[in-house]
N, C-alpha and C positions, 0 to 999 in steps of 0.2 A: 680485959680489953673491951670486951663487948659493952661494959658500961660506961667508959670512956667513950667510945663511938656514939652510943645511945644519948650520953649527956650533950655531946656538940650536937648532933642532929635535931636533938630537941630545942637547943638554943636558936637554932637558924629558923625554923617553920613557925608557921602561924598557927598549925593545928599538931599540937605537940601529942594529942593523945592518939594520932595516926599512925605515929612512927612505929615501926617494930624493927628490931635488930636481932639477927639470927646469926648465930656462930655455929659453923659446922666444921669437922675436920676430912682435910681430903689426904691424898698420899703423903704428903712432907710438909703440908701446910695449913693452916687455919683461914677459912673464908669466912668472911664476915659480911654479912647482906643488910643493906639497909633500903627499906622501904618506905615510902611517905606517900601521903595523899600526892595525887596528879597536879593539883593545884601549888603545891610547896616543892616539885622537882626541881624547877629552875632556881631555888633560892638553896637547895642542896649542892647542885652541879655548879652554879655561878656562871659568869661570863667567862666563853672557852674555856669552862671547866677548872677554873680558879680554886674555887671552894672544895671540889672533890680532890683536887690535887693535894690541896692544904691538909685534908683529913688524911688521906694516905700517908702525907708526909708526918703526921703528928702519930701515925700508929707506927709507922717504920721505927721512928726514932725511940717510941716505947717499948719496942719489942727487940730492941738491939740483943738483949742478954738471952733473950730466948732462943733455943735450938731451931724451933721451927718458924719458918715464913708466914707472915701474915697479909692476906688479898684482902682487899676492900672492895665491894660490888655495891653499885647503887642500881636499884630494881625498880 
C-alpha cells in the first residue's frame, strides 16, 4: 500500500525526490504518512481537499480485503 501512495504522490508534485511515505501500525489500523515539500503541499491536498480525498478513496478501495483499516495523513 505504501508503494501505491508513494507513486501517486510523486506523480502529483514538482519535486518527487522530496516525497517521503512512511507506513506505521497502530492499534487496529495502518497509518500512511505523506510528507512533501512545502511548495508542493497544495498539489497533494488539492482545492478543498479533493486530491487528498481521492488518494484516501483509492487506498480504501485497494484495502477492501485487508482485515485492518488504512488511514492516510498528509504531513
